C-alpha positions as a LaTeX table, in Angstrom:
\begin{tabular}{lrrr}
\hline
Residue & $x$ (\AA) & $y$ (\AA) & $z$ (\AA) \\
\hline
Unk1 & 0.01 & 0.02 & 0.20 \\
Unk2 & 1.40 & 3.81 & $-0.89$ \\
Unk3 & 2.12 & 6.14 & 1.41 \\
Unk4 & $-0.79$ & 8.46 & $-0.12$ \\
Unk5 & $-3.55$ & 5.49 & $-0.18$ \\
Unk6 & $-2.12$ & 4.33 & 4.04 \\
Unk7 & $-3.04$ & 7.83 & 4.50 \\
Unk8 & $-6.54$ & 7.32 & 3.16 \\
Unk9 & $-6.99$ & 4.17 & 4.47 \\
Unk10 & $-6.32$ & 5.28 & 8.07 \\
Unk11 & $-9.61$ & 6.13 & 8.06 \\
Unk12 & $-11.22$ & 2.99 & 7.57 \\
Unk13 & $-8.89$ & 1.26 & 9.43 \\
Unk14 & $-9.17$ & 2.90 & 12.55 \\
Unk15 & $-12.85$ & 1.80 & 12.90 \\
Unk16 & $-11.71$ & $-1.61$ & 12.96 \\
Unk17 & $-9.11$ & $-1.71$ & 15.83 \\
Unk18 & $-10.95$ & $-2.87$ & 18.66 \\
Unk19 & $-9.20$ & $-5.70$ & 20.58 \\
Unk20 & $-9.19$ & $-8.75$ & 19.30 \\
Unk21 & $-6.36$ & $-10.72$ & 21.62 \\
Unk22 & $-8.08$ & $-12.66$ & 23.94 \\
Unk23 & $-10.42$ & $-14.90$ & 23.35 \\
Unk24 & $-13.84$ & $-15.23$ & 25.30 \\
Unk25 & $-14.38$ & $-18.26$ & 27.50 \\
Unk26 & $-17.47$ & $-19.02$ & 29.15 \\
Unk27 & $-15.87$ & $-19.34$ & 32.70 \\
Unk28 & $-18.33$ & $-17.78$ & 34.44 \\
Unk29 & $-22.47$ & $-17.83$ & 33.55 \\
Unk30 & $-24.54$ & $-14.61$ & 33.31 \\
Unk31 & $-26.84$ & $-14.35$ & 35.85 \\
Unk32 & $-30.33$ & $-12.77$ & 35.68 \\
Unk33 & $-33.59$ & $-13.79$ & 33.76 \\
Unk34 & $-34.87$ & $-14.22$ & 30.39 \\
Unk35 & $-38.39$ & $-13.85$ & 29.96 \\
Unk36 & $-40.38$ & $-13.87$ & 26.67 \\
Unk37 & $-43.59$ & $-11.32$ & 26.40 \\
Unk38 & $-46.99$ & $-12.45$ & 26.25 \\
Unk39 & $-47.45$ & $-9.67$ & 24.04 \\
Unk40 & $-49.66$ & $-11.17$ & 21.11 \\
Unk41 & $-48.25$ & $-10.91$ & 17.41 \\
Unk42 & $-50.29$ & $-8.19$ & 15.57 \\
Unk43 & $-52.68$ & $-9.77$ & 13.18 \\
Unk44 & $-51.58$ & $-7.67$ & 10.15 \\
Unk45 & $-48.29$ & $-9.43$ & 9.30 \\
Unk46 & $-45.44$ & $-7.76$ & 7.86 \\
Unk47 & $-43.63$ & $-10.15$ & 4.60 \\
Unk48 & $-40.15$ & $-11.12$ & 4.88 \\
Unk49 & $-40.27$ & $-10.25$ & 8.88 \\
Unk50 & $-40.51$ & $-12.35$ & 12.04 \\
Unk51 & $-42.08$ & $-11.21$ & 14.90 \\
Unk52 & $-40.25$ & $-10.90$ & 18.13 \\
Unk53 & $-42.14$ & $-10.70$ & 20.56 \\
Unk54 & $-39.92$ & $-8.75$ & 23.31 \\
Unk55 & $-39.24$ & $-9.30$ & 27.11 \\
Unk56 & $-37.02$ & $-9.32$ & 29.51 \\
Unk57 & $-33.17$ & $-10.77$ & 29.24 \\
Unk58 & $-29.38$ & $-10.05$ & 30.04 \\
Unk59 & $-27.70$ & $-8.14$ & 27.51 \\
Unk60 & $-23.84$ & $-8.11$ & 27.41 \\
Unk61 & $-21.96$ & $-10.60$ & 29.49 \\
Unk62 & $-19.62$ & $-11.06$ & 32.65 \\
Unk63 & $-17.46$ & $-14.02$ & 30.99 \\
Unk64 & $-14.02$ & $-13.57$ & 32.30 \\
Unk65 & $-12.20$ & $-13.12$ & 29.28 \\
Unk66 & $-15.00$ & $-11.31$ & 27.08 \\
Unk67 & $-13.80$ & $-8.49$ & 25.72 \\
Unk68 & $-14.42$ & $-5.13$ & 27.94 \\
Unk69 & $-16.84$ & $-3.37$ & 25.67 \\
Unk70 & $-19.38$ & $-6.52$ & 26.79 \\
Unk71 & $-19.07$ & $-5.84$ & 29.85 \\
Unk72 & $-20.61$ & $-6.12$ & 32.45 \\
Unk73 & $-23.82$ & $-7.99$ & 31.99 \\
Unk74 & $-27.22$ & $-5.92$ & 32.65 \\
Unk75 & $-30.65$ & $-6.80$ & 32.72 \\
Unk76 & $-33.13$ & $-4.94$ & 30.24 \\
Unk77 & $-36.34$ & $-5.19$ & 28.85 \\
Unk78 & $-37.64$ & $-4.56$ & 25.34 \\
Unk79 & $-40.91$ & $-4.16$ & 23.37 \\
Unk80 & $-41.92$ & $-6.54$ & 20.52 \\
Unk81 & $-40.91$ & $-5.89$ & 16.99 \\
Unk82 & $-41.12$ & $-7.32$ & 13.75 \\
Unk83 & $-37.38$ & $-7.89$ & 12.51 \\
Unk84 & $-36.26$ & $-8.75$ & 8.92 \\
Unk85 & $-35.79$ & $-12.76$ & 8.44 \\
Unk86 & $-32.49$ & $-12.41$ & 7.13 \\
Unk87 & $-29.77$ & $-9.58$ & 6.21 \\
Unk88 & $-30.96$ & $-7.34$ & 3.27 \\
Unk89 & $-29.16$ & $-8.82$ & 0.05 \\
Unk90 & $-28.08$ & $-7.52$ & $-3.36$ \\
Unk91 & $-30.95$ & $-8.36$ & $-5.24$ \\
Unk92 & $-32.98$ & $-6.51$ & $-2.77$ \\
Unk93 & $-30.95$ & $-3.25$ & $-2.58$ \\
Unk94 & $-30.49$ & $-3.18$ & $-6.26$ \\
Unk95 & $-34.20$ & $-2.64$ & $-6.64$ \\
Unk96 & $-33.82$ & 0.04 & $-4.07$ \\
Unk97 & $-31.18$ & 1.65 & $-6.28$ \\
Unk98 & $-32.86$ & 1.16 & $-9.68$ \\
Unk99 & $-36.43$ & 2.89 & $-8.36$ \\
Unk100 & $-34.80$ & 5.39 & $-6.33$ \\
Unk101 & $-31.34$ & 6.22 & $-8.48$ \\
Unk102 & $-29.78$ & 6.22 & $-5.11$ \\
Unk103 & $-25.79$ & 6.15 & $-5.17$ \\
Unk104 & $-24.13$ & 4.82 & $-2.15$ \\
Unk105 & $-21.33$ & 6.66 & $-0.27$ \\
Unk106 & $-18.67$ & 4.36 & $-1.63$ \\
Unk107 & $-19.71$ & 5.46 & $-5.52$ \\
Unk108 & $-18.70$ & 9.10 & $-4.55$ \\
Unk109 & $-15.21$ & 10.91 & $-4.45$ \\
Unk110 & $-14.58$ & 11.13 & $-0.45$ \\
Unk111 & $-14.49$ & 14.92 & 0.52 \\
Unk112 & $-11.24$ & 15.74 & 2.75 \\
Unk113 & $-12.89$ & 18.26 & 4.87 \\
Unk114 & $-15.07$ & 15.30 & 6.22 \\
Unk115 & $-12.63$ & 12.64 & 6.23 \\
Unk116 & $-9.99$ & 14.65 & 8.48 \\
Unk117 & $-12.66$ & 15.09 & 10.99 \\
Unk118 & $-12.32$ & 11.24 & 12.18 \\
Unk119 & $-8.37$ & 11.60 & 11.97 \\
Unk120 & $-5.26$ & 13.00 & 14.58 \\
Unk121 & $-5.21$ & 16.85 & 13.88 \\
Unk122 & $-2.42$ & 17.74 & 11.27 \\
Unk123 & $-2.76$ & 14.68 & 9.35 \\
Unk124 & $-1.90$ & 15.87 & 5.73 \\
Unk125 & $-4.33$ & 15.59 & 3.07 \\
Unk126 & $-3.99$ & 12.78 & 0.27 \\
Unk127 & $-2.95$ & 13.89 & $-2.94$ \\
Unk128 & $-6.21$ & 14.35 & $-4.89$ \\
Unk129 & $-5.40$ & 11.40 & $-7.18$ \\
Unk130 & $-5.85$ & 9.09 & $-4.18$ \\
Unk131 & $-8.79$ & 10.80 & $-3.23$ \\
Unk132 & $-11.42$ & 8.35 & $-5.24$ \\
Unk133 & $-14.45$ & 6.64 & $-4.65$ \\
Unk134 & $-13.99$ & 3.01 & $-3.21$ \\
Unk135 & $-13.93$ & 0.99 & 0.01 \\
Unk136 & $-12.31$ & $-1.25$ & 2.48 \\
Unk137 & $-11.98$ & $-4.57$ & 0.97 \\
Unk138 & $-10.89$ & $-7.94$ & 2.95 \\
Unk139 & $-7.62$ & $-9.36$ & 0.92 \\
Unk140 & $-5.69$ & $-12.08$ & 2.44 \\
Unk141 & $-1.87$ & $-12.30$ & 2.37 \\
Unk142 & $-0.41$ & $-15.24$ & 0.66 \\
Unk143 & 1.50 & $-16.54$ & 3.79 \\
Unk144 & 0.90 & $-16.02$ & 7.75 \\
Unk145 & 1.56 & $-13.03$ & 8.93 \\
Unk146 & 1.12 & $-11.08$ & 12.65 \\
Unk147 & $-2.48$ & $-10.05$ & 13.56 \\
Unk148 & $-1.66$ & $-7.17$ & 15.19 \\
Unk149 & $-1.53$ & $-5.09$ & 12.01 \\
Unk150 & $-5.08$ & $-5.30$ & 10.14 \\
Unk151 & $-3.36$ & $-3.37$ & 7.13 \\
Unk152 & $-1.81$ & $-6.54$ & 6.00 \\
Unk153 & $-5.13$ & $-7.55$ & 5.24 \\
Unk154 & $-7.45$ & $-4.75$ & 4.53 \\
Unk155 & $-6.87$ & $-2.62$ & 1.26 \\
Unk156 & $-8.56$ & 0.35 & 0.19 \\
Unk157 & $-10.04$ & $-0.36$ & $-3.49$ \\
Unk158 & $-10.57$ & 1.99 & $-5.71$ \\
Unk159 & $-14.10$ & 1.19 & $-7.51$ \\
Unk160 & $-14.86$ & $-1.26$ & $-4.67$ \\
Unk161 & $-18.68$ & $-0.69$ & $-3.80$ \\
Unk162 & $-22.04$ & $-2.91$ & $-3.50$ \\
Unk163 & $-22.17$ & $-3.66$ & $-6.73$ \\
Unk164 & $-18.58$ & $-4.43$ & $-7.36$ \\
Unk165 & $-17.58$ & $-6.26$ & $-4.18$ \\
Unk166 & $-13.55$ & $-6.95$ & $-4.53$ \\
Unk167 & $-12.93$ & $-4.15$ & $-6.83$ \\
Unk168 & $-14.14$ & $-2.68$ & $-10.56$ \\
Unk169 & $-13.63$ & $-6.36$ & $-12.46$ \\
Unk170 & $-16.07$ & $-7.90$ & $-10.13$ \\
Unk171 & $-19.43$ & $-8.30$ & $-10.10$ \\
Unk172 & $-22.61$ & $-9.67$ & $-8.06$ \\
Unk173 & $-23.66$ & $-11.59$ & $-10.64$ \\
Unk174 & $-24.50$ & $-15.26$ & $-9.11$ \\
Unk175 & $-24.61$ & $-13.27$ & $-5.61$ \\
Unk176 & $-28.21$ & $-11.67$ & $-6.13$ \\
Unk177 & $-28.97$ & $-13.57$ & $-3.13$ \\
Unk178 & $-25.68$ & $-12.77$ & $-0.93$ \\
Unk179 & $-26.49$ & $-9.90$ & 1.84 \\
Unk180 & $-25.30$ & $-6.51$ & 0.22 \\
Unk181 & $-22.06$ & $-5.25$ & 1.40 \\
Unk182 & $-19.62$ & $-1.81$ & 1.27 \\
Unk183 & $-22.88$ & $-0.21$ & 2.62 \\
Unk184 & $-22.42$ & 2.74 & 5.19 \\
Unk185 & $-24.84$ & 3.75 & 7.67 \\
Unk186 & $-26.62$ & 6.35 & 5.71 \\
Unk187 & $-26.82$ & 3.89 & 2.93 \\
Unk188 & $-28.72$ & 1.59 & 5.16 \\
Unk189 & $-31.01$ & 4.12 & 6.42 \\
Unk190 & $-31.76$ & 5.46 & 3.15 \\
Unk191 & $-33.06$ & 1.83 & 2.20 \\
Unk192 & $-35.02$ & 1.61 & 5.61 \\
Unk193 & $-36.88$ & 5.17 & 4.67 \\
Unk194 & $-37.50$ & 3.53 & 1.32 \\
Unk195 & $-38.69$ & 0.32 & 2.60 \\
Unk196 & $-40.75$ & 1.87 & 5.81 \\
Unk197 & $-38.67$ & 0.50 & 7.98 \\
Unk198 & $-35.75$ & 1.34 & 10.48 \\
Unk199 & $-32.31$ & $-0.03$ & 11.94 \\
Unk200 & $-32.92$ & $-2.43$ & 14.83 \\
Unk201 & $-31.12$ & $-0.54$ & 18.08 \\
Unk202 & $-28.29$ & $-2.58$ & 19.32 \\
Unk203 & $-30.52$ & $-3.95$ & 22.55 \\
Unk204 & $-33.31$ & $-4.87$ & 19.66 \\
Unk205 & $-30.52$ & $-6.63$ & 17.96 \\
Unk206 & $-29.13$ & $-8.54$ & 21.12 \\
Unk207 & $-32.54$ & $-9.89$ & 22.14 \\
Unk208 & $-33.31$ & $-10.93$ & 18.70 \\
Unk209 & $-30.12$ & $-13.08$ & 18.19 \\
Unk210 & $-30.52$ & $-14.62$ & 21.41 \\
Unk211 & $-33.60$ & $-16.38$ & 20.31 \\
Unk212 & $-35.01$ & $-16.81$ & 23.85 \\
Unk213 & $-32.01$ & $-18.51$ & 25.31 \\
Unk214 & $-30.45$ & $-17.37$ & 28.44 \\
Unk215 & $-26.80$ & $-17.03$ & 29.50 \\
Unk216 & $-25.67$ & $-19.06$ & 26.33 \\
Unk217 & $-22.23$ & $-18.23$ & 25.04 \\
Unk218 & $-23.61$ & $-18.26$ & 21.05 \\
Unk219 & $-26.80$ & $-17.91$ & 19.60 \\
Unk220 & $-27.51$ & $-22.11$ & 19.52 \\
Unk221 & $-25.65$ & $-22.79$ & 22.71 \\
Unk222 & $-22.43$ & $-23.05$ & 24.51 \\
Unk223 & $-20.50$ & $-25.08$ & 21.68 \\
Unk224 & $-19.71$ & $-23.36$ & 18.46 \\
Unk225 & $-19.84$ & $-26.66$ & 16.47 \\
Unk226 & $-22.14$ & $-29.05$ & 18.69 \\
Unk227 & $-21.74$ & $-32.51$ & 17.31 \\
Unk228 & $-19.34$ & $-31.28$ & 14.45 \\
Unk229 & $-22.07$ & $-29.17$ & 12.96 \\
Unk230 & $-21.33$ & $-25.62$ & 11.73 \\
Unk231 & $-24.06$ & $-23.22$ & 12.42 \\
Unk232 & $-22.77$ & $-20.05$ & 10.91 \\
Unk233 & $-20.52$ & $-18.79$ & 8.44 \\
Unk234 & $-17.52$ & $-18.09$ & 10.03 \\
Unk235 & $-13.30$ & $-18.53$ & 9.36 \\
Unk236 & $-11.79$ & $-21.70$ & 9.91 \\
Unk237 & $-8.32$ & $-22.10$ & 10.01 \\
Unk238 & $-5.38$ & $-19.59$ & 10.47 \\
Unk239 & $-6.52$ & $-15.93$ & 9.98 \\
Unk240 & $-5.66$ & $-14.25$ & 7.95 \\
Unk241 & $-4.29$ & $-16.34$ & 5.47 \\
Unk242 & $-6.08$ & $-19.90$ & 5.24 \\
Unk243 & $-9.13$ & $-20.12$ & 5.29 \\
Unk244 & $-10.17$ & $-23.75$ & 5.33 \\
Unk245 & $-13.88$ & $-23.09$ & 4.47 \\
Unk246 & $-14.93$ & $-25.88$ & 6.38 \\
Unk247 & $-18.47$ & $-24.38$ & 6.91 \\
Unk248 & $-18.87$ & $-24.41$ & 3.23 \\
Unk249 & $-17.69$ & $-20.68$ & 2.47 \\
Unk250 & $-14.70$ & $-18.48$ & 1.77 \\
Unk251 & $-16.53$ & $-15.28$ & 1.88 \\
Unk252 & $-20.22$ & $-14.42$ & 2.34 \\
Unk253 & $-22.87$ & $-16.95$ & 1.77 \\
Unk254 & $-26.05$ & $-16.90$ & 0.73 \\
Unk255 & $-28.59$ & $-15.88$ & 3.26 \\
Unk256 & $-30.44$ & $-18.78$ & 4.77 \\
Unk257 & $-27.65$ & $-21.36$ & 4.49 \\
Unk258 & $-27.82$ & $-22.25$ & 7.74 \\
Unk259 & $-30.56$ & $-23.17$ & 9.94 \\
Unk260 & $-32.71$ & $-20.07$ & 11.84 \\
Unk261 & $-32.62$ & $-19.28$ & 15.43 \\
Unk262 & $-35.15$ & $-20.24$ & 17.61 \\
Unk263 & $-36.98$ & $-16.79$ & 16.69 \\
Unk264 & $-36.92$ & $-18.10$ & 13.03 \\
Unk265 & $-34.17$ & $-15.30$ & 11.91 \\
Unk266 & $-31.31$ & $-16.27$ & 9.98 \\
Unk267 & $-27.86$ & $-15.43$ & 10.01 \\
Unk268 & $-28.10$ & $-13.36$ & 13.04 \\
Unk269 & $-24.40$ & $-15.07$ & 13.79 \\
Unk270 & $-21.67$ & $-14.76$ & 10.94 \\
Unk271 & $-21.77$ & $-14.32$ & 7.20 \\
Unk272 & $-21.79$ & $-10.04$ & 7.70 \\
Unk273 & $-21.79$ & $-8.05$ & 10.67 \\
Unk274 & $-25.00$ & $-6.07$ & 10.59 \\
Unk275 & $-25.63$ & $-2.54$ & 11.33 \\
Unk276 & $-27.66$ & $-1.12$ & 14.34 \\
Unk277 & $-29.10$ & 2.70 & 15.14 \\
Unk278 & $-26.77$ & 3.31 & 18.02 \\
Unk279 & $-23.57$ & 5.06 & 18.28 \\
Unk280 & $-20.76$ & 2.91 & 19.55 \\
Unk281 & $-19.73$ & 3.65 & 23.21 \\
Unk282 & $-17.36$ & 1.05 & 24.56 \\
Unk283 & $-18.72$ & 1.67 & 28.10 \\
Unk284 & $-22.63$ & 1.69 & 27.29 \\
Unk285 & $-22.90$ & $-1.50$ & 29.39 \\
Unk286 & $-20.63$ & $-0.17$ & 32.51 \\
Unk287 & $-23.09$ & 3.38 & 32.05 \\
Unk288 & $-26.51$ & 1.42 & 32.01 \\
Unk289 & $-24.87$ & $-0.51$ & 35.17 \\
Unk290 & $-24.19$ & 2.58 & 36.76 \\
Unk291 & $-20.52$ & 2.12 & 37.05 \\
Unk292 & $-19.35$ & 4.59 & 34.78 \\
Unk293 & $-20.57$ & 8.23 & 34.09 \\
Unk294 & $-23.15$ & 9.02 & 31.48 \\
Unk295 & $-21.75$ & 10.13 & 28.31 \\
Unk296 & $-21.84$ & 13.52 & 27.05 \\
Unk297 & $-23.40$ & 12.99 & 23.55 \\
Unk298 & $-23.68$ & 16.94 & 23.47 \\
Unk299 & $-19.64$ & 16.47 & 22.55 \\
Unk300 & $-19.53$ & 13.22 & 20.57 \\
Unk301 & $-22.32$ & 10.60 & 20.87 \\
Unk302 & $-19.47$ & 8.07 & 20.64 \\
Unk303 & $-16.68$ & 6.77 & 22.94 \\
Unk304 & $-13.66$ & 4.37 & 21.87 \\
Unk305 & $-10.53$ & 4.81 & 23.51 \\
Unk306 & $-8.96$ & 3.28 & 20.68 \\
Unk307 & $-10.06$ & 5.68 & 18.30 \\
Unk308 & $-10.74$ & 8.98 & 19.96 \\
Unk309 & $-11.75$ & 10.87 & 16.65 \\
Unk310 & $-14.34$ & 7.98 & 15.84 \\
Unk311 & $-17.83$ & 8.97 & 14.57 \\
Unk312 & $-18.77$ & 5.18 & 14.66 \\
Unk313 & $-21.97$ & 3.13 & 14.76 \\
Unk314 & $-22.43$ & $-0.31$ & 16.51 \\
Unk315 & $-22.14$ & $-3.34$ & 14.36 \\
Unk316 & $-23.34$ & $-6.78$ & 15.74 \\
Unk317 & $-22.89$ & $-10.57$ & 14.87 \\
Unk318 & $-19.91$ & $-10.85$ & 14.01 \\
Unk319 & $-19.00$ & $-12.15$ & 10.25 \\
Unk320 & $-17.23$ & $-14.77$ & 7.78 \\
Unk321 & $-13.55$ & $-13.01$ & 8.76 \\
Unk322 & $-14.31$ & $-14.00$ & 12.64 \\
Unk323 & $-11.77$ & $-16.70$ & 13.73 \\
Unk324 & $-10.90$ & $-18.84$ & 16.64 \\
Unk325 & $-6.97$ & $-17.74$ & 16.36 \\
Unk326 & $-7.85$ & $-13.99$ & 16.09 \\
Unk327 & $-11.58$ & $-12.22$ & 17.13 \\
Unk328 & $-14.19$ & $-14.50$ & 18.56 \\
Unk329 & $-17.08$ & $-12.03$ & 17.79 \\
Unk330 & $-19.53$ & $-14.93$ & 16.42 \\
Unk331 & $-21.50$ & $-14.06$ & 19.88 \\
Unk332 & $-24.90$ & $-12.37$ & 20.46 \\
Unk333 & $-22.78$ & $-9.95$ & 22.70 \\
Unk334 & $-20.14$ & $-9.06$ & 21.09 \\
Unk335 & $-20.15$ & $-5.61$ & 19.60 \\
Unk336 & $-17.98$ & $-3.13$ & 17.52 \\
Unk337 & $-17.53$ & 0.18 & 16.09 \\
Unk338 & $-17.84$ & 1.05 & 12.30 \\
Unk339 & $-17.06$ & 4.49 & 10.84 \\
Unk340 & $-20.83$ & 5.74 & 10.50 \\
Unk341 & $-19.45$ & 7.12 & 6.83 \\
Unk342 & $-18.09$ & 4.30 & 5.30 \\
Unk343 & $-18.67$ & 0.60 & 4.59 \\
Unk344 & $-16.54$ & $-2.57$ & 4.17 \\
Unk345 & $-16.75$ & $-6.01$ & 2.80 \\
Unk346 & $-17.92$ & $-7.78$ & 5.66 \\
Unk347 & $-20.86$ & $-5.49$ & 7.05 \\
Unk348 & $-24.39$ & $-5.18$ & 6.06 \\
Unk349 & $-27.65$ & $-5.14$ & 7.90 \\
Unk350 & $-31.14$ & $-6.19$ & 8.21 \\
Unk351 & $-34.24$ & $-3.63$ & 9.31 \\
Unk352 & $-37.14$ & $-3.71$ & 11.93 \\
Unk353 & $-40.32$ & $-2.44$ & 12.25 \\
Unk354 & $-42.44$ & $-1.07$ & 15.33 \\
Unk355 & $-46.14$ & $-1.59$ & 15.74 \\
Unk356 & $-45.83$ & 1.40 & 18.63 \\
Unk357 & $-43.85$ & 3.59 & 20.41 \\
Unk358 & $-39.86$ & 2.04 & 20.86 \\
Unk359 & $-39.22$ & 1.12 & 25.07 \\
Unk360 & $-36.15$ & $-0.06$ & 26.54 \\
Unk361 & $-36.59$ & $-0.41$ & 30.31 \\
Unk362 & $-33.69$ & $-1.25$ & 32.39 \\
Unk363 & $-34.84$ & $-2.88$ & 35.73 \\
\hline
\end{tabular}
């Protein structure tokens, strides 16, 4: 990567730098109750969506070796809502773009005045030739590399966008049923407005991902591959250079390739990270539990000590790049920040719809 390209990529790489050195272990069980609400499913169905009845649950985790941003576990309540049965696909996004003429941020030349707001003061402006439309693409190295430097497998690729996920020579032909990627928060929100839906809150997303199960490490239980069965699209092998594809896939997979969770939702874990409507706060759970002061959202709605200039939205669920030897983010409580104005080749989204006022209650 050239020096100029490195400067441009700095913004996008910074949103991916949460610590992945430790591997969460289920050494301590989360206390609390999981209660599914008796709220009846609305009589009017929502096509392509599943009714999530809401209720009370333990959000986050108290696992001894879990990442700090997931702690502590807190007891919360959430009202019922509709949720897309699967991630928004390339075909679905293509219909939206065709009908509205919408152009995603990855298809537009970056504006330096906006980019520099999320970079350290004094960062030099790249040459104009570098400020071209593009996005971050996972480019695995041909050999084993240290896992401390993510620039060794993430590259800024000019011409990469949702229609060309690996670069200008690639297409989504044959991948119409794969989740759409290279989507920024604004791109997802524009689609949501068109569809008459919205992005889920982090609390709604985690409640839905748990599928009614209490205190389980994974969405389906406490074992990653029960009886040797792969239940999500993740990374098997030595990350980042050797993906053995034992789950049947080396990149994104068609939606509904794996069994749904107990609510009937597909791919809540793995395949692609999913955008939520929440700003990323590394101390969110501690603040909810009264163990940290409230965030002064008037100054910055985010807090990420690893990226103090960040303006990030929460992403959940992990992706096809989550690996046992690197970062075990294929769990309902896992969370990470994603720059609000950019996308990558492993981040997508799904939507929800309310029947009334949203309510989240801390018990």
